[in-house]
C-alpha positions as CSV (number, residue, x, y, z in Angstrom):
1,M,-256.9,103.2,-26.8
2,S,-254.2,103.0,-24.2
3,Y,-251.7,105.8,-23.6
4,F,-248.8,103.7,-25.0
5,K,-250.7,103.3,-28.3
6,R,-251.4,107.0,-28.6
7,M,-247.5,107.7,-28.2
8,S,-245.6,108.5,-31.2
9,T,-243.0,106.1,-32.6
10,E,-240.1,108.3,-31.3
11,A,-241.6,108.4,-27.8
12,R,-242.1,104.7,-27.7
13,L,-238.4,104.2,-28.7
14,A,-237.2,106.6,-26.0
15,L,-239.2,104.8,-23.4
16,A,-238.0,101.4,-24.4
17,A,-234.4,102.7,-24.2
18,T,-235.0,104.0,-20.7
19,I,-236.4,100.7,-19.6
20,I,-233.4,98.8,-21.0
21,V,-231.0,101.1,-19.1
22,I,-232.9,100.6,-15.9
23,I,-232.8,96.8,-16.3
24,V,-229.0,96.9,-17.1
25,V,-228.3,99.1,-14.1
26,A,-230.4,96.9,-11.8
27,S,-228.6,93.8,-13.0
28,L,-225.2,95.4,-12.3
29,V,-226.3,96.4,-8.8
30,S,-227.7,92.9,-8.2
31,Y,-224.4,91.4,-9.3
32,W,-222.3,93.7,-7.1
33,Y,-224.3,93.0,-4.0
34,V,-225.4,89.5,-4.5
35,L,-223.4,87.6,-7.1
36,R,-219.8,89.1,-6.6
37,P,-217.1,86.9,-4.9
38,V,-217.1,87.5,-1.1
39,T,-213.7,88.4,0.5
40,L,-213.8,87.8,4.3
41,P,-211.5,89.8,6.6
42,L,-208.2,88.1,7.5
43,R,-208.0,86.4,10.9
44,A,-205.7,88.1,13.5
45,N,-202.6,86.3,14.7
46,V,-200.4,86.3,17.8
47,G,-196.8,85.6,16.7
48,L,-194.7,83.3,18.9
49,I,-190.9,83.9,18.8
50,E,-188.9,81.2,20.5
51,I,-185.4,82.3,21.8
52,Y,-183.4,79.4,23.1
53,G,-179.7,79.1,24.0
54,E,-176.8,81.6,23.9
55,I,-177.1,84.7,21.8
56,Y,-174.1,85.2,19.6
57,E,-173.9,86.1,15.9
58,E,-175.9,83.3,14.3
59,A,-178.7,83.4,17.0
60,R,-178.7,87.2,16.8
61,D,-179.4,87.2,13.1
62,R,-182.1,84.6,13.3
63,I,-183.9,86.5,16.1
64,I,-183.7,89.9,14.3
65,K,-185.1,88.2,11.1
66,M,-188.1,87.0,13.1
67,V,-188.6,90.4,14.8
68,D,-188.6,92.1,11.4
69,Y,-191.1,89.6,10.0
70,A,-193.4,90.1,12.9
71,L,-193.1,93.8,12.5
72,R,-194.0,93.8,8.8
73,N,-196.7,91.1,8.8
74,E,-200.0,92.9,9.2
75,T,-201.9,89.8,10.3
76,I,-199.6,89.5,13.4
77,K,-201.2,91.9,16.0
78,A,-199.2,90.9,19.0
79,V,-195.9,89.0,19.8
80,V,-194.9,86.6,22.6
81,L,-191.2,86.0,23.3
82,R,-190.6,82.5,24.7
83,I,-187.2,82.8,26.3
84,D,-184.8,80.1,27.6
85,S,-181.5,81.8,27.4
86,P,-178.4,82.6,29.5
87,G,-177.5,85.6,27.3
88,G,-174.6,86.1,25.0
89,S,-172.3,88.8,23.7
90,V,-173.0,92.4,24.6
91,D,-173.3,93.6,21.0
92,A,-175.6,90.8,20.0
93,V,-177.9,91.1,23.0
94,E,-178.1,94.9,22.7
95,E,-179.0,94.7,19.0
96,V,-181.8,92.2,19.7
97,Y,-183.0,94.5,22.6
98,L,-183.1,97.6,20.4
99,S,-185.0,95.7,17.6
100,L,-187.6,94.5,20.1
101,L,-188.1,98.1,21.3
102,R,-188.9,99.0,17.7
103,L,-191.4,96.1,17.5
104,R,-192.9,97.1,20.9
105,A,-193.6,100.6,19.6
106,Q,-195.8,99.1,16.9
107,K,-197.4,96.0,18.5
108,P,-197.8,94.6,22.0
109,V,-194.9,92.3,23.1
110,V,-195.1,90.0,26.1
111,A,-192.2,87.9,27.3
112,S,-192.5,84.4,28.8
113,I,-189.4,83.1,30.6
114,V,-189.4,79.3,30.8
115,G,-186.1,78.0,32.2
116,Y,-183.5,80.8,31.9
117,G,-184.0,84.5,31.6
118,V,-180.7,85.5,33.0
119,S,-178.1,88.1,32.1
120,G,-178.6,88.8,28.4
121,G,-181.6,86.6,28.4
122,Y,-183.2,88.9,30.9
123,Y,-182.0,92.0,29.0
124,I,-184.1,91.1,26.0
125,A,-187.1,90.1,28.2
126,I,-187.4,93.7,29.6
127,A,-187.9,95.0,26.1
128,S,-191.5,93.7,26.3
129,N,-194.6,95.4,27.7
130,L,-195.0,92.7,30.2
131,T,-192.9,89.7,31.4
132,Y,-194.1,86.5,32.9
133,T,-192.2,83.5,34.2
134,T,-192.7,80.1,35.8
135,P,-192.1,79.7,39.5
136,G,-188.9,77.7,39.1
137,S,-187.3,79.5,36.3
138,L,-184.1,81.5,36.9
139,V,-184.3,85.3,36.3
140,G,-181.9,88.2,36.7
141,N,-178.1,88.0,36.9
142,V,-177.7,91.6,35.8
143,G,-174.0,92.0,35.0
144,V,-171.1,91.8,32.5
145,I,-168.2,89.5,31.9
146,W,-165.2,90.9,29.9
147,G,-162.6,88.8,28.3
148,L,-159.3,90.6,28.2
149,P,-156.9,90.2,25.3
150,Y,-153.9,88.1,25.9
151,R,-150.6,89.9,26.5
152,L,-148.6,89.7,23.3
153,F,-144.9,89.9,22.9
154,P,-143.7,92.3,20.2
155,S,-142.8,90.9,16.8
156,E,-140.6,92.3,14.1
157,R,-142.5,90.3,11.4
158,Y,-145.8,91.9,12.2
159,V,-145.5,95.5,13.2
160,E,-148.5,97.6,14.4
161,T,-149.0,101.3,14.0
162,G,-149.8,102.2,17.6
163,P,-149.3,100.8,21.1
164,Y,-153.0,99.7,21.4
165,K,-153.5,98.5,17.8
166,V,-153.3,94.8,18.8
167,T,-155.1,94.8,22.2
168,G,-157.4,97.7,21.5
169,L,-157.2,99.1,25.0
170,S,-155.1,100.1,28.0
171,E,-155.2,97.6,30.8
172,K,-155.4,100.4,33.3
173,E,-158.7,101.5,31.8
174,F,-160.4,98.1,31.2
175,A,-162.2,98.1,34.6
176,F,-163.8,101.5,33.9
177,K,-165.0,100.3,30.5
178,L,-166.5,97.2,32.1
179,Q,-168.3,99.4,34.5
180,M,-169.7,101.5,31.7
181,V,-171.2,98.5,30.1
182,L,-172.7,97.4,33.4
183,E,-174.2,100.9,33.9
184,S,-175.9,100.6,30.5
185,F,-177.5,97.3,31.5
186,L,-178.6,98.8,34.9
187,D,-180.0,101.9,33.2
188,A,-182.1,99.7,30.9
189,V,-183.5,97.6,33.8
190,M,-184.3,100.7,35.9
191,A,-186.0,102.4,32.9
192,E,-188.0,99.4,31.6
193,R,-189.2,98.1,35.0
194,G,-189.7,101.6,36.5
195,E,-191.8,101.7,39.7
196,R,-192.5,98.0,39.4
197,L,-188.9,97.2,40.4
198,R,-188.4,96.7,44.1
199,L,-184.6,96.3,44.0
200,N,-182.2,99.3,44.2
201,R,-179.4,99.8,41.8
202,T,-176.7,98.4,44.1
203,E,-178.7,95.2,44.8
204,L,-179.2,94.7,41.0
205,S,-175.4,95.1,40.4
206,K,-174.7,92.1,42.5
207,G,-175.6,89.9,39.6
208,L,-177.9,87.6,41.7
209,V,-180.1,85.0,40.1
210,Y,-183.6,84.8,41.4
211,L,-186.2,82.0,41.2
212,G,-189.2,83.0,39.2
213,M,-191.4,83.5,42.3
214,E,-188.7,85.7,43.8
215,A,-188.3,87.7,40.6
216,A,-192.1,88.4,40.7
217,Q,-191.8,89.6,44.3
218,N,-188.9,91.8,43.5
219,G,-190.5,93.4,40.4
220,L,-188.1,91.9,37.9
221,V,-191.1,90.3,36.1
222,D,-194.8,91.1,36.2
223,G,-196.1,87.8,37.4
224,I,-196.1,84.1,37.4
225,G,-197.7,82.5,34.3
226,S,-197.2,80.1,31.5
227,T,-196.6,80.9,27.8
228,L,-200.4,80.3,27.2
229,E,-201.1,83.1,29.7
230,A,-198.6,85.3,28.0
231,I,-200.3,84.7,24.7
232,E,-203.7,85.6,26.2
233,K,-202.3,88.8,27.7
234,S,-200.7,89.9,24.4
235,A,-204.0,89.4,22.6
236,E,-205.8,91.4,25.3
237,L,-203.2,94.2,24.9
238,A,-203.8,94.1,21.1
239,G,-207.6,94.3,21.5
240,I,-208.3,91.0,19.7
241,K,-210.6,88.2,20.9
242,E,-210.5,85.8,18.0
243,Y,-207.0,84.9,16.9
244,D,-204.6,82.1,15.9
245,V,-201.1,81.5,17.3
246,V,-198.4,81.3,14.6
247,R,-194.8,80.2,15.2
248,V,-192.7,82.9,13.6
249,N,-189.6,80.6,13.8
250,E,-191.4,78.3,11.3
251,M,-192.7,81.1,9.1
252,V,-189.2,82.4,8.4
253,N,-187.6,79.0,8.5
254,A,-185.6,79.8,11.6
255,P,-186.2,76.9,14.1
256,P,-184.8,77.8,17.6
257,L,-181.2,76.9,18.1
258,T,-180.8,74.1,20.6
259,G,-178.2,74.2,23.4
260,A,-179.7,76.3,26.2
261,L,-177.7,76.6,29.4
262,N,-178.1,73.0,30.5
263,A,-176.7,71.7,27.3
264,S,-174.2,74.5,26.7
265,S,-170.8,73.6,25.3
266,I,-169.2,76.5,27.2
267,R,-167.1,75.1,30.1
268,T,-164.0,77.2,30.2
269,E,-162.7,80.7,29.4
270,E,-161.3,79.2,26.2
271,D,-164.8,78.1,25.1
272,L,-166.0,81.7,25.6
273,D,-163.1,83.0,23.6
274,L,-163.9,80.8,20.7
275,L,-167.4,82.3,20.5
276,Q,-166.1,85.8,20.6
277,P,-162.3,86.4,20.8
278,P,-161.2,89.0,23.4
279,P,-161.4,91.8,24.0
280,A,-165.1,91.0,24.3
281,F,-168.0,91.8,26.6
282,H,-170.6,89.2,27.5
283,Y,-174.0,89.5,29.1
284,I,-174.0,85.8,30.0
285,Y,-174.6,83.5,32.9
286,L,-172.2,80.6,33.0
287,P,-172.2,78.7,36.3
288,T,-170.8,75.7,34.5
289,M,-167.6,77.5,33.5
290,S,-164.8,75.8,35.4
291,P,-162.6,78.0,37.5
292,K,-159.1,78.3,36.1
293,H,-156.1,79.0,38.2
294,A,-152.9,79.8,36.2
295,K,-150.4,77.0,36.3
296,T,-147.1,78.1,35.1
297,N,-145.0,75.1,36.2
298,G,-141.9,77.3,36.1
299,V,-141.1,80.9,35.7
300,R,-141.0,82.4,32.2
301,G,-139.1,85.3,30.8
302,L,-136.3,85.6,33.5
303,S,-133.3,83.4,34.2
304,T,-133.6,81.4,37.4
305,N,-129.8,81.4,37.9
306,S,-130.2,78.1,39.6
307,S,-126.9,76.7,38.4
308,R,-125.0,79.6,40.0
309,N,-123.5,79.2,43.4
310,A,-125.2,81.7,45.8
311,S,-121.9,82.5,47.4
312,S,-121.1,84.6,44.3
313,A,-123.5,87.2,45.6
314,D,-121.9,89.8,47.8
315,D,-122.4,89.1,51.5
316,G,-125.3,86.7,50.7
317,K,-127.4,89.5,49.3
318,V,-129.9,87.1,47.8
319,I,-133.7,86.7,47.9
320,L,-135.0,83.3,47.1
321,I,-138.3,82.9,45.2
322,D,-140.2,79.7,45.5
323,N,-140.9,78.0,42.2
324,S,-141.3,74.4,43.5
325,H,-145.0,74.3,44.5
326,E,-146.6,75.0,41.1
327,N,-146.6,78.7,41.9
328,A,-149.0,80.7,39.8
329,F,-146.8,83.5,38.4
330,Y,-144.7,84.5,35.5
331,G,-141.2,85.7,35.9
332,E,-141.8,89.0,34.1
333,E,-144.6,89.9,36.6
334,L,-141.8,90.4,39.2
335,T,-139.8,92.8,37.0
336,I,-140.7,95.9,39.1
337,L,-140.1,94.3,42.4
338,L,-136.8,92.8,41.2
339,S,-135.7,96.1,39.9
340,E,-136.2,97.6,43.4
341,V,-134.3,94.7,44.9
342,A,-131.5,95.1,42.4
343,S,-131.2,98.8,43.2
344,R,-130.4,97.8,46.8
345,N,-127.6,95.6,45.5
346,Y,-129.5,92.3,46.0
347,T,-130.0,89.5,43.5
348,A,-132.8,87.0,43.1
349,R,-132.8,83.2,42.6
350,Y,-135.5,80.6,42.3
351,F,-136.0,77.5,44.4
352,E,-136.9,74.7,42.1
353,A,-138.5,71.3,42.8
354,G,-136.0,68.7,43.9
355,E,-133.6,71.1,45.5
356,D,-132.8,71.2,49.2
357,L,-134.8,74.1,50.7
358,E,-132.9,74.3,54.0
359,E,-129.6,74.5,52.1
360,K,-131.0,77.2,49.8
361,L,-132.3,79.2,52.7
362,N,-128.9,79.2,54.4
363,Q,-127.6,81.2,51.5
364,T,-130.3,83.8,51.3
365,R,-131.7,86.8,53.2
366,S,-135.4,86.5,52.3
367,F,-137.8,83.9,51.0
368,V,-140.7,84.8,48.7
369,V,-143.7,82.6,48.2
370,L,-146.3,83.6,45.6
371,S,-149.6,81.7,45.0
372,P,-148.5,78.1,45.5
373,Q,-150.8,75.4,44.3
374,V,-149.2,72.5,46.2
375,R,-149.0,72.2,50.0
376,F,-145.6,72.6,51.8
377,S,-144.3,69.4,53.4
378,G,-143.5,69.1,57.1
379,N,-139.7,69.3,56.5
380,E,-140.2,72.4,54.3
381,I,-142.2,74.1,57.0
382,D,-139.6,73.3,59.6
383,S,-136.9,74.8,57.3
384,V,-138.8,78.0,56.8
385,R,-139.6,78.3,60.5
386,K,-135.9,77.9,61.4
387,F,-135.0,80.4,58.7
388,V,-137.3,83.1,60.1
389,E,-136.2,82.4,63.7
390,N,-132.6,83.0,62.6
391,G,-133.5,86.5,61.2
392,G,-134.6,85.6,57.7
393,R,-137.5,87.4,56.0
394,L,-140.6,85.7,54.7
395,L,-143.0,87.3,52.2
396,M,-146.2,85.3,51.4
397,I,-148.5,86.4,48.6
398,L,-151.8,84.8,47.6
399,D,-153.8,85.9,44.6
400,P,-157.3,84.4,44.8
401,T,-157.7,84.5,41.0
402,R,-154.8,82.1,40.7
403,A,-154.7,79.7,43.6
404,L,-156.8,78.5,46.5
405,S,-155.8,79.3,50.1
406,D,-155.1,75.9,51.4
407,P,-151.6,75.4,49.9
408,I,-150.2,78.7,51.2
409,N,-152.0,78.3,54.6
410,S,-150.0,75.0,55.1
411,L,-147.0,77.3,55.6
412,A,-148.7,80.5,56.9
413,V,-150.4,79.0,59.9
414,E,-146.9,78.2,61.3
415,F,-146.7,82.0,61.8
416,R,-150.3,82.5,63.1
417,V,-151.4,83.9,59.7
418,V,-154.3,82.5,57.7
419,F,-155.4,83.6,54.2
420,G,-159.2,83.7,53.8
421,N,-161.1,81.9,51.2
422,G,-162.7,83.8,48.3
423,F,-162.1,87.5,47.5
424,L,-163.1,90.9,48.8
425,Y,-165.4,93.3,47.0
426,N,-167.2,96.6,47.6
427,L,-170.3,97.6,45.6
428,E,-170.1,101.3,46.6
429,E,-166.4,102.3,46.9
430,Y,-164.2,100.8,44.2
431,Y,-161.7,101.6,41.5
432,G,-163.4,101.0,38.2
433,N,-164.8,97.6,39.2
434,Y,-166.4,96.2,42.3
435,R,-163.5,93.8,42.9
436,N,-160.8,96.5,42.8
437,L,-160.4,97.7,46.4
438,I,-159.5,101.2,47.5
439,I,-157.4,101.0,50.7
440,S,-156.9,104.2,52.6
441,D,-156.9,103.0,56.3
442,F,-153.5,102.0,57.5
443,K,-151.7,101.2,60.8
444,E,-148.3,102.7,61.1
445,S,-145.5,100.4,60.1
446,N,-142.5,100.1,57.8
447,I,-144.7,98.5,55.2
448,T,-147.4,101.2,55.2
449,M,-145.0,104.1,55.6
450,G,-145.8,106.9,53.1
451,L,-149.0,105.2,51.9
452,K,-152.2,107.2,51.5
453,T,-154.1,105.1,49.0
454,L,-153.7,101.6,47.5
455,V,-155.7,99.8,44.9
456,L,-155.7,96.0,45.2
457,Y,-157.1,93.9,42.4
458,T,-159.3,90.9,43.5
459,A,-157.7,90.5,46.9
460,S,-158.1,87.9,49.7
461,H,-158.3,88.9,53.3
462,I,-155.9,87.7,56.0
463,Y,-156.6,86.7,59.6
464,S,-153.9,87.8,62.0
465,N,-153.3,89.9,65.1
466,N,-150.9,92.0,63.1
467,Q,-153.1,93.6,60.4
468,V,-151.8,96.9,59.0
469,A,-154.1,97.8,56.1
470,F,-157.9,97.9,56.2
471,T,-160.8,98.1,53.8
472,S,-163.9,100.2,54.5
473,D,-166.7,98.6,56.5
474,K,-168.8,98.4,53.3
475,T,-166.6,95.6,52.0
476,F,-167.8,92.0,51.6
477,S,-166.1,88.7,51.4
478,S,-167.3,86.5,48.5
479,E,-167.4,83.5,50.9
480,G,-168.9,85.0,54.1
481,E,-171.2,87.6,52.4
482,L,-170.8,89.8,55.5
483,A,-170.0,93.5,55.3
484,K,-167.2,94.7,57.6
485,K,-163.6,95.9,57.6
486,F,-161.1,93.4,56.3
487,S,-157.4,93.4,56.1
488,P,-155.5,92.2,53.0
489,I,-152.1,93.0,54.5
490,T,-150.5,91.6,57.6
491,F,-147.0,92.5,58.9
492,L,-145.3,90.7,61.8
493,S,-142.4,93.1,62.1
494,E,-140.8,91.4,65.1
495,R,-140.8,88.1,63.3
496,G,-139.9,89.3,59.8
497,V,-143.1,88.0,58.2
498,L,-145.2,89.9,55.6
499,A,-148.4,88.5,54.1
500,I,-150.4,90.2,51.2
501,G,-153.6,89.0,49.7
502,D,-153.0,90.4,46.1
503,Q,-150.4,89.8,43.4
504,T,-151.6,92.0,40.6
505,F,-150.5,95.2,42.2
506,L,-146.9,94.1,41.7
507,T,-147.2,94.1,37.9
508,E,-147.2,96.8,35.3
509,P,-149.4,98.9,34.7
510,Y,-151.2,98.2,38.0
511,C,-148.1,99.1,40.1
512,Y,-148.4,102.7,39.0
513,I,-151.9,103.2,40.3
514,E,-152.2,105.5,43.4
515,D,-149.4,104.5,45.9
516,N,-148.9,100.9,44.7
517,Q,-145.4,101.6,43.6
518,K,-144.5,103.0,47.0
519,L,-145.8,99.7,48.5
520,V,-143.6,97.8,46.1
521,S,-140.6,99.9,47.3
522,N,-141.5,99.2,50.9
523,I,-141.6,95.5,50.2
524,A,-138.2,95.7,48.6
525,D,-136.9,97.4,51.8
526,F,-138.4,94.7,53.9
527,L,-136.8,91.9,51.8
528,T,-133.3,93.5,51.9
529,R,-133.1,95.0,55.4
530,T,-131.7,93.0,58.3
531,S,-134.2,94.4,60.9
532,G,-137.4,96.5,61.3
C-alpha cells in the first residue's frame, strides 16, 4: 500500500490544500511575468522651438509658453532654439532670456541661428549651452535703442502730481540709463560666452553685425552648422541616441509668428513707437528704419515779428534767424540763446521764405543759420558774403540728427568752412552715451573763453584752418571710421564767422551741463559785438 493510502483523512486534506495553494501561486506568478500587459518605456524627444520675427508682448508670451512646456514635459530631454529674429523690446527679450536660463538648468539647450540672430535675437541665443549658425546668417549687433517720450506742453485739464509723472524721466539722465541697459547686455554676453569670446567689451559695444562665419571666428557662436546638427548636438548633450524631434510650437498651438526682419513692418520711429510707446528700450536691429530729419517748416512757440519794421529796434540791434530753408528747429529751442541776446539789448527776427535776404541783412547785426535742409541760392550766398565783408556776424550750426551737411555747406564753403558728414563718437570717453562728446581741449579765443569742459550731443566735425575746440584722439567719425582729434567748433574771428557742429547744447536742460551755458553766453557776445 502506498504512502498516500496509509495517510489519515486529515493529512490527505492538508496535503491537497497545500497543492492547491502552490498551483494558485504559480498561476499568479505566471500571469505576472507572462500574461500581464507589457508597458514599453516612452521614447525620448528633442523639442524644437522656432523663434521668428520681432519679440514684443505677443511673441514673448508664445515663446515663454513653449519654454514652460518643454521644461515640464518629461519626454523632452533636450531643446533646440531655431532663431531668425532681429530682437524686440528690452523687457520682452530679457524675460525670454531668463526663462531659457531656467530651462537650460534642467535640460540641454542648443541654439541654431538661421537668418538673423542680432540684438535681442542674439541675446536669447546666448542663453543656450551651445550656439550654431549658418555661414551667411547675421549675428551680433549688441546694443540698445531708446525711444524718448515726446515733450509735452502743460495742460490745466489733465494735471500730474510730479514733474516726471508724464515722461517718467529726466532728459539729463536718459543717456546714463541707456548706458546701464547696454552694460547689462554686455555683461550677459561676456558671462555666457566667457573664454570662447574673442572680442573685448569695447568692440562688442560698437553694435557691429557679423556674418555667421565671422561670428564663429570671433567666438560669438560655437560653430557653423545647420539646425539638424544643432539637434544632434543637443541629443548628445542629453545622452540619448534614439529620439524623435517634436515641434513644440505645434504641441502648444503656437505656430511661429511670421514677419522676420526682411518682412518687417517697422520702417520709421513711429512704427517702433506703435509697438511700444516711449519711453521704451529696444534690443532690436532695424537697418530698414528710414532716417528722419525734423522738418519744422516754420518756427513754433515764438513770434517771428516779421511784420515789424526792423528800424524800430534801437540802433539796428537785431539778429536775423534764417527760417527760409526748411530749417530743422523749433523756436522754443532758442529760448536760452535769445534770453542772452535780449540781456544785451538786442532783439531777434526771422527771415522767411519769399523775403529779400539782402534787404533784411542790411537791417541786422548778425545772421544765424540752423540746420537748413534746402541749399542756398547763388544770390543768397552773395548777399551773406557782402554782409560779412561789411562787418556782419554769421553763425552757422548743423545738427547731424536733423539735417544733412550739403545744404549748409552750400553757404559755408564761401568762408572756407566745411561741415563733415555723419557724427562723432567716442567709445571710451563720453558723457552717458558714446555719442555725447566731452570736449576739454580748446584754443584760446573769444568763443572758448572761460571754458573748461563742454558736452556736445551727436555733433558733426568741421574742416577749417580756424578750429578752436577739439575732441580726444580716441574719437571716431561715423563716416570715416578713423580715430583722431576732430573739431566741432570753428571760429574765424577776423571775418566774424562762427560754425558749430551741434544744436542740442543750446536747449534746456542740455545747456546746463558742464560749461555749455558759458558757451551760449559767449555766442551771444559774438552775435552782439561789433568786433573781436
